[in-house]
C-alpha positions as CSV (number, residue, x, y, z in Angstrom):
1,M,185.1,52.9,163.2
2,K,181.9,53.5,162.0
3,N,180.8,56.3,164.4
4,H,184.7,57.9,163.4
5,H,183.3,57.5,159.6
6,Q,179.8,59.7,160.2
7,A,181.5,61.7,162.7
8,V,183.5,63.0,160.2
9,F,180.9,63.0,157.4
10,L,178.9,65.5,159.6
11,I,182.0,67.5,160.0
12,F,182.7,67.5,156.2
13,L,178.6,68.7,155.5
14,L,178.6,71.0,158.6
15,L,181.7,73.0,156.7
16,I,179.6,73.1,152.2
17,L,177.1,74.3,154.8
18,L,178.6,77.4,156.1
19,S,180.8,77.9,153.5
20,A,177.6,78.0,151.3
21,S,175.9,80.6,153.9
22,N,178.5,82.2,153.4
23,A,178.9,82.6,149.7
24,L,175.3,83.4,150.1
25,S,175.1,85.9,152.4
26,Q,178.0,88.3,150.2
27,V,175.4,88.1,147.0
28,N,172.5,89.3,148.9
29,E,175.3,92.0,150.1
30,G,175.9,92.6,147.0
31,A,172.6,92.6,145.4
32,S,171.7,95.0,148.5
33,Q,174.5,97.8,147.4
34,A,174.0,97.2,144.1
35,S,169.6,98.4,144.7
36,E,171.2,101.5,147.0
37,E,173.3,102.2,144.1
38,T,171.0,102.6,141.4
39,T,169.0,104.3,143.4
40,Q,170.3,106.9,144.6
41,T,171.2,107.1,140.4
42,S,167.6,107.3,140.1
43,E,167.6,109.8,142.3
44,E,170.7,112.0,141.3
45,T,168.4,112.0,137.7
46,T,165.7,113.1,139.1
47,Q,167.6,115.9,140.1
48,V,169.1,116.4,137.3
49,N,166.0,116.6,135.3
50,D,164.1,118.9,137.7
51,E,167.4,121.3,137.6
52,T,167.1,121.3,134.0
53,A,163.9,121.8,133.8
54,P,162.3,123.3,136.2
55,V,159.0,125.2,136.3
56,N,159.1,128.6,136.9
57,K,155.8,129.9,138.3
58,E,156.2,133.9,138.4
59,T,157.9,133.0,134.3
60,T,154.0,131.3,134.1
61,S,152.2,134.6,135.7
62,S,153.5,137.1,133.7
63,L,152.8,135.1,130.6
64,A,149.1,135.6,132.0
65,T,149.1,138.4,132.8
66,I,150.9,139.7,129.0
67,D,147.4,138.2,127.8
68,E,145.1,139.8,130.4
69,L,146.5,143.8,129.1
70,L,146.5,142.7,125.7
71,I,143.1,141.7,125.9
72,Q,142.8,144.8,127.4
73,N,144.5,147.4,125.4
74,E,147.0,147.9,127.5
75,T,150.0,147.6,125.4
76,E,152.0,149.5,127.1
77,Q,151.5,148.3,130.7
78,A,152.1,144.0,128.7
79,W,155.6,145.7,127.0
80,E,156.1,146.8,130.8
81,V,155.3,143.4,131.7
82,L,157.6,141.2,129.4
83,E,160.5,143.4,129.6
84,G,160.2,142.1,133.7
85,I,160.6,138.8,132.8
86,P,164.8,137.5,133.5
87,E,166.9,136.7,129.9
88,G,166.6,133.7,131.3
89,D,163.2,132.5,132.0
90,L,162.2,132.3,128.1
91,P,163.8,130.8,125.1
92,P,165.5,133.5,123.0
93,D,162.9,132.4,119.9
94,D,160.0,132.9,122.5
95,R,161.1,136.4,123.9
96,F,161.1,137.6,120.5
97,W,157.7,136.2,118.9
98,L,156.3,137.4,122.1
99,M,157.6,141.3,121.5
100,A,156.2,140.7,118.2
101,R,153.3,140.2,119.7
102,V,153.3,142.9,121.9
103,Q,154.1,145.6,119.5
104,Y,151.9,144.6,116.8
105,E,149.6,144.4,119.1
106,M,151.4,148.4,120.6
107,G,150.4,149.4,117.0
108,R,147.0,148.6,116.3
109,A,146.9,151.0,119.5
110,A,148.2,153.7,118.0
111,K,146.4,156.5,116.7
112,K,149.0,157.7,115.5
113,E,152.2,156.4,114.2
114,A,151.4,152.5,113.5
115,L,153.7,151.2,110.9
116,A,156.8,152.5,113.5
117,F,155.0,149.7,116.1
118,F,154.1,146.8,113.2
119,K,158.1,147.6,111.0
120,N,159.2,146.4,115.1
121,A,156.7,143.4,115.1
122,E,158.1,141.9,111.5
123,K,162.0,143.0,113.1
124,Y,161.3,141.1,116.5
125,A,159.4,137.6,114.4
126,R,162.9,137.9,112.3
127,S,164.5,137.3,115.5
128,A,162.4,135.1,116.4
129,V,162.7,132.9,112.8
130,K,166.5,133.4,113.0
131,E,166.9,131.7,116.7
132,N,164.8,129.4,116.0
133,A,163.5,128.6,112.3
134,N,161.4,125.1,113.7
135,N,158.8,127.6,116.3
136,D,156.1,128.4,113.6
137,E,155.1,131.3,116.1
138,G,158.6,133.2,114.7
139,Y,156.1,133.4,110.9
140,K,152.9,133.9,112.3
141,W,154.4,136.6,113.5
142,L,156.2,137.3,110.9
143,A,152.9,136.7,108.2
144,I,150.9,139.2,111.0
145,S,153.6,141.9,111.1
146,L,153.7,142.1,107.6
147,G,150.6,142.2,107.2
148,A,149.2,144.8,109.4
149,Q,152.2,146.7,107.3
150,A,150.0,145.8,104.4
151,K,147.4,148.6,105.0
152,H,149.3,152.4,105.8
153,S,151.6,150.9,102.5
154,D,151.4,151.9,98.0
155,T,149.8,149.8,96.2
156,K,153.9,148.4,95.2
157,T,154.8,147.3,98.6
158,Q,151.2,146.1,99.3
159,V,151.4,143.1,96.9
160,S,155.5,142.1,97.8
161,I,154.3,142.1,101.3
162,S,151.2,139.9,100.1
163,K,153.4,137.7,98.5
164,R,155.7,137.6,102.2
165,V,152.6,137.3,103.9
166,K,151.7,133.5,102.1
167,E,155.1,132.3,102.1
168,S,154.9,133.0,106.2
169,I,152.3,131.1,106.9
170,E,152.5,128.5,105.0
171,K,155.9,128.1,106.1
172,A,154.1,128.2,110.2
173,I,151.3,125.5,109.1
174,T,153.9,123.6,108.0
175,L,155.7,123.4,111.5
176,D,152.1,123.8,113.2
177,P,149.2,122.2,111.6
178,D,147.3,121.5,114.3
179,D,147.1,126.2,115.1
180,D,144.3,127.3,113.9
181,I,145.0,130.6,114.1
182,N,146.9,130.3,111.4
183,Y,144.7,128.9,109.5
184,L,142.9,131.9,110.2
185,I,145.4,134.2,108.7
186,L,146.0,131.9,105.7
187,A,142.0,132.6,105.1
188,R,142.5,136.1,105.3
189,W,144.8,136.5,102.9
190,H,142.5,134.7,100.3
191,Y,140.1,137.0,101.5
192,K,141.5,139.5,100.4
193,N,143.9,139.2,97.7
194,S,141.0,137.4,96.1
195,A,138.8,141.0,95.9
196,L,142.1,142.6,94.9
197,G,141.6,145.4,91.9
198,G,143.2,145.8,88.2
199,V,146.3,148.2,89.6
200,A,147.4,145.5,92.3
201,R,147.4,142.5,90.3
202,G,149.0,144.5,86.7
203,F,151.8,145.6,90.0
204,A,151.6,141.9,90.2
205,R,152.4,140.8,86.8
206,V,154.9,142.5,85.5
207,I,157.3,143.1,88.6
208,Y,156.1,139.2,90.0
209,G,154.7,137.4,87.5
210,G,151.9,137.8,89.1
211,L,150.1,136.6,92.6
212,P,149.2,133.0,94.3
213,K,145.6,131.8,93.1
214,A,143.3,133.4,95.9
215,S,139.8,132.5,96.2
216,L,136.5,132.9,98.9
217,G,136.0,128.8,98.5
218,E,139.3,127.8,99.7
219,S,138.8,130.9,102.8
220,E,136.0,128.9,103.4
221,K,137.7,126.0,103.7
222,L,140.4,127.3,105.9
223,L,138.3,128.8,108.3
224,L,135.9,125.4,109.0
225,K,139.4,123.5,109.4
226,A,140.6,126.4,112.0
227,I,136.9,126.0,113.6
228,K,137.1,122.0,114.0
229,L,140.7,122.4,116.0
230,H,139.5,125.5,118.4
231,D,136.0,127.4,117.4
232,R,136.7,130.9,118.4
233,V,134.8,134.7,117.7
234,A,137.6,135.2,115.0
235,H,137.3,131.9,113.1
236,R,133.2,133.3,113.0
237,Y,133.1,136.2,112.7
238,N,135.6,136.2,109.3
239,L,133.3,133.3,108.5
240,A,130.3,135.6,108.2
241,K,132.1,138.4,105.9
242,V,133.4,135.4,102.9
243,Y,128.9,134.2,103.5
244,E,128.3,137.7,102.7
245,R,130.4,138.3,99.8
246,R,129.3,135.0,98.3
247,D,125.7,136.6,99.1
248,K,124.7,133.7,101.1
249,M,122.6,136.2,103.5
250,E,121.2,133.3,105.9
251,E,124.9,131.4,105.8
252,A,126.5,134.6,106.9
253,K,123.8,135.9,110.1
254,A,124.2,132.5,111.6
255,Q,128.3,132.4,111.5
256,L,127.4,136.4,113.2
257,E,124.8,135.1,116.2
258,L,127.7,131.3,117.2
259,A,130.3,134.4,116.9
260,L,128.7,136.7,120.4
261,L,127.7,133.4,121.7
262,L,131.8,132.8,122.4
263,P,134.2,134.0,124.2
264,I,137.1,136.3,123.7
265,T,140.5,135.0,123.2
266,F,142.4,136.8,121.3
267,P,142.6,141.6,121.7
268,E,141.0,141.3,118.1
269,E,138.2,139.2,118.7
270,T,137.2,142.4,120.9
271,K,136.5,144.3,117.5
272,E,135.5,141.8,115.9
273,K,132.2,140.8,118.5
274,R,131.0,144.6,118.5
275,K,131.1,144.2,114.9
276,A,129.6,141.2,114.6
277,E,126.6,142.6,117.3
278,K,126.5,146.1,114.4
279,K,125.7,143.8,111.5
280,L,123.1,141.7,113.4
281,L,121.4,144.4,114.4
282,K,121.5,145.9,110.3
283,Q,119.5,142.5,109.5
284,K,117.1,142.9,112.2
């Protein structure tokens, strides 16, 4: 009788163990299936991310080519390369500010009708701002294209342009306070407007109630900030001009010497570097 009870107990224990084993097996299978589904979902997510954010090497190469062509003053070729970039490869706002940039450089290179190019640059810059009001590049190139028109305009128009340049570049700085070129443009505004003659200031008072205050001290401050962000030929050369106007000739000379040691990073610096060399030769 005792042996009979032991046999029943052993059978009962065996059934419990088998049941536990099956349950464990089911849990493991479920976990494995869940893991496979998670892996599959992760792979699908990665694939979607790759599809929505492709790295277009051809477009990157084209943009680099445009930079090189502009520095070499090959502006028409740069425009052709830009036009050749497929529509979907660039966001509309980026395409528009790039068009503004190239049109501006075409205006600088043009012997005649430069104003037409600068007005085209303004048009494209405004389109960039309309497409994306949070992209500082649109406001930057709007300020640059407007400023370029000033030298081809009468006094009344120059005064009107001056206010719009300042408003545009200050907006650009608000959107991207780490862009050194924005500070360069505003520094140039202070440099030019601090030297405005009585006629221009008279127009400003009568028509616009006056111009915003401009000073060489503020120009110096802005250029030093630009240098801290990215040391460039343009920053050093323009700082030298500020020091010259303030009769700080030794400081000006030091900035010109530093300008000659730096690489050219955008087209206008080619001309500024030559000017720096000439200024230094005159001082010897």
